[in-house]
C-alpha positions as CSV (number, residue, x, y, z in Angstrom):
1,M,16.6,-20.2,1.2
2,S,16.2,-18.4,4.5
3,A,12.8,-17.1,5.8
4,A,14.2,-13.5,5.5
5,A,14.9,-14.1,1.8
6,L,11.2,-15.0,1.3
7,D,9.9,-12.1,3.3
8,P,8.3,-9.7,0.8
9,H,9.0,-6.7,3.1
10,T,12.8,-7.3,2.7
11,L,12.9,-7.5,-1.1
12,A,15.0,-4.7,-2.6
13,A,12.8,-4.1,-5.7
14,P,9.4,-2.5,-5.3
15,S,6.3,-4.5,-6.1
16,P,5.6,-4.2,-9.9
17,W,2.1,-3.1,-9.0
18,V,3.4,-0.2,-6.8
19,A,5.9,0.8,-9.5
20,R,3.3,0.8,-12.2
21,W,0.8,3.0,-10.4
22,A,3.3,5.3,-8.6
23,A,5.3,6.0,-11.7
24,E,2.9,8.8,-12.7
25,L,3.2,10.7,-9.4
26,P,5.0,14.0,-10.0
27,A,8.2,14.9,-8.1
28,G,7.4,16.3,-4.7
29,A,4.1,14.4,-4.4
30,S,3.4,13.2,-0.8
31,V,3.1,9.4,-0.2
32,L,2.1,7.5,2.9
33,D,3.6,4.0,3.0
34,V,1.6,2.0,5.6
35,A,3.2,-0.9,7.5
36,C,6.3,-0.1,5.5
37,G,8.7,-2.4,7.3
38,S,12.3,-1.7,6.3
39,G,11.1,0.5,3.5
40,R,11.5,-1.2,0.1
41,H,8.7,1.0,-1.3
42,A,9.7,4.1,0.7
43,R,13.2,3.9,-0.7
44,W,12.1,3.5,-4.3
45,L,9.5,6.3,-3.9
46,A,12.0,8.7,-2.3
47,A,14.5,8.0,-5.0
48,R,11.9,9.3,-7.5
49,G,11.8,12.6,-5.7
50,L,8.6,11.9,-3.7
51,Q,8.0,13.0,-0.1
52,V,7.5,9.8,1.8
53,T,6.1,9.1,5.3
54,G,6.4,5.6,6.5
55,I,4.5,4.1,9.3
56,D,5.4,0.8,11.0
57,R,5.4,-0.6,14.6
58,D,9.0,-1.9,14.2
59,A,11.3,0.9,15.2
60,A,14.4,-1.1,14.2
61,A,13.1,-1.6,10.7
62,L,12.3,2.1,10.4
63,S,15.7,3.2,11.6
64,G,17.2,2.4,8.2
65,L,15.0,5.1,6.6
66,A,16.6,8.0,8.4
67,G,17.3,10.7,5.9
68,I,15.2,9.0,3.3
69,A,11.6,9.3,4.6
70,Q,9.8,10.7,7.6
71,T,9.0,7.8,9.8
72,I,6.4,7.2,12.4
73,V,6.7,4.3,14.9
74,A,3.2,3.3,15.8
75,D,1.0,0.3,16.4
76,I,-1.8,1.2,14.1
77,E,-3.8,-1.8,15.1
78,G,-3.8,-1.3,18.8
79,N,-3.5,2.5,19.2
80,P,-5.1,5.6,17.7
81,W,-4.2,6.6,14.2
82,P,-0.9,8.5,14.5
83,L,-1.5,11.2,11.9
84,P,-3.4,14.4,12.5
85,A,-7.1,14.4,11.6
86,G,-7.5,15.5,8.0
87,A,-4.0,14.6,6.9
88,T,-4.0,13.5,3.3
89,F,-1.5,12.3,0.7
90,D,-1.1,12.2,-3.0
91,A,-0.8,8.5,-2.7
92,V,-1.3,5.9,0.0
93,V,0.6,2.7,-0.5
94,V,-0.2,-0.6,1.3
95,T,1.4,-3.9,0.5
96,N,1.3,-7.3,2.2
97,Y,-0.7,-5.9,5.1
98,L,-4.3,-6.2,6.0
99,H,-6.2,-4.8,9.0
100,R,-9.7,-4.1,7.8
101,P,-10.7,-1.7,10.6
102,L,-8.1,0.8,9.1
103,W,-9.8,1.0,5.7
104,P,-11.8,4.1,6.6
105,R,-8.6,5.8,7.8
106,L,-6.7,4.8,4.7
107,L,-9.3,5.9,2.3
108,A,-9.7,9.3,4.1
109,S,-5.9,9.7,3.8
110,V,-6.2,9.9,0.0
111,A,-6.2,13.5,-1.1
112,P,-8.4,14.8,-3.9
113,G,-6.8,13.8,-7.1
114,G,-4.7,11.2,-5.1
115,R,-4.6,7.5,-5.3
116,L,-4.7,4.3,-3.2
117,I,-2.2,1.7,-4.3
118,Y,-3.0,-1.5,-2.3
119,E,-1.7,-5.1,-2.8
120,T,-2.1,-7.9,-0.3
121,F,-2.8,-11.6,0.1
122,A,-6.1,-13.2,-0.9
123,V,-8.1,-16.4,-0.3
124,G,-6.2,-19.2,-1.9
125,N,-2.9,-18.2,-0.4
126,E,-3.4,-20.8,2.4
127,T,-2.7,-23.5,-0.3
128,V,0.8,-22.1,-1.1
129,G,2.1,-20.6,2.1
130,K,1.7,-17.9,4.6
131,P,-0.3,-16.0,5.5
132,S,-2.8,-18.8,5.7
133,N,-5.1,-17.4,8.5
134,P,-8.4,-16.3,6.9
135,A,-8.3,-13.1,8.9
136,F,-5.3,-12.0,6.8
137,L,-6.7,-13.1,3.4
138,L,-9.0,-11.0,1.2
139,A,-12.2,-12.5,0.1
140,P,-13.0,-12.4,-3.7
141,G,-13.7,-8.7,-4.6
142,E,-13.1,-7.4,-1.1
143,L,-10.8,-4.6,-2.1
144,L,-13.3,-3.5,-4.7
145,D,-16.0,-3.4,-2.0
146,A,-13.7,-1.5,0.3
147,V,-13.2,1.4,-2.1
148,R,-16.7,1.4,-3.7
149,G,-18.5,4.7,-3.5
150,Q,-15.4,6.6,-2.3
151,L,-12.7,6.1,-4.9
152,R,-12.7,5.3,-8.7
153,V,-10.9,2.1,-9.5
154,I,-8.4,2.5,-12.4
155,G,-6.7,-0.9,-11.9
156,Y,-7.6,-4.2,-10.2
157,E,-6.3,-7.7,-10.2
158,D,-7.2,-10.8,-8.2
159,G,-5.3,-14.0,-8.8
160,F,-2.2,-16.1,-8.5
161,L,1.3,-14.7,-8.8
162,A,4.3,-17.0,-9.4
163,S,7.0,-14.5,-8.8
164,P,8.8,-13.4,-6.6
165,R,7.1,-16.2,-4.6
166,D,3.9,-18.2,-5.2
167,A,1.0,-16.2,-3.7
168,Y,-2.6,-15.4,-4.3
169,V,-3.1,-11.6,-4.2
170,Q,-5.6,-8.9,-4.8
171,R,-4.5,-5.4,-5.8
172,V,-6.2,-2.2,-6.6
173,C,-5.3,1.3,-7.7
174,A,-8.1,3.7,-7.1
175,V,-8.3,7.5,-7.3
176,R,-10.2,10.2,-5.4
177,E,-11.8,12.3,-8.1
178,L,-11.4,16.0,-8.0
179,A,-14.9,17.6,-7.6
180,G,-16.2,19.1,-10.8
181,T,-13.6,17.8,-13.1
182,V,-13.7,15.4,-16.1
183,A,-12.2,12.1,-15.2
184,P,-8.6,12.0,-16.4
185,R,-7.4,9.2,-18.7
186,Y,-5.1,6.6,-17.1
187,A,-2.9,4.3,-19.1
188,L,-3.9,0.7,-18.7
């Protein structure tokens, strides 16, 4: 099997985690897909009637999203955040990407009533493949710590996934509560 076939950014189907937590978003909701690559999630989200903005540093990968999503070519690790101050979205989706200094920006991009849907590699992944660099692997509970005090966690997992490839991951879905409202019920 080629390396491209194992690259999670090129898989056609969305992550089951993203599909589960984005399924409740109403048509027309705005979604920011961070480090979206060629857009497996952007395509799925747009097909559901959502307004998607994809950010990635690879212009060639983004070119396939013309007419599907708004795209922004940007190196979000080495340059300023490419969105206007105060820009928020009904959902922020991040998969298979970790750059901890961006967490404040990502959390600030979640609109009131919106959600963060995040899934990436965790410690343990170095035993089964790449990434194996500790800088790109979440420590136990790290995603929970990242959202604590800012968003309410409605879903969290930390462990081993055998499909579509062996990987250790952490994933969270967390919402920004609307001020003065009763917490909505979410299906678990």
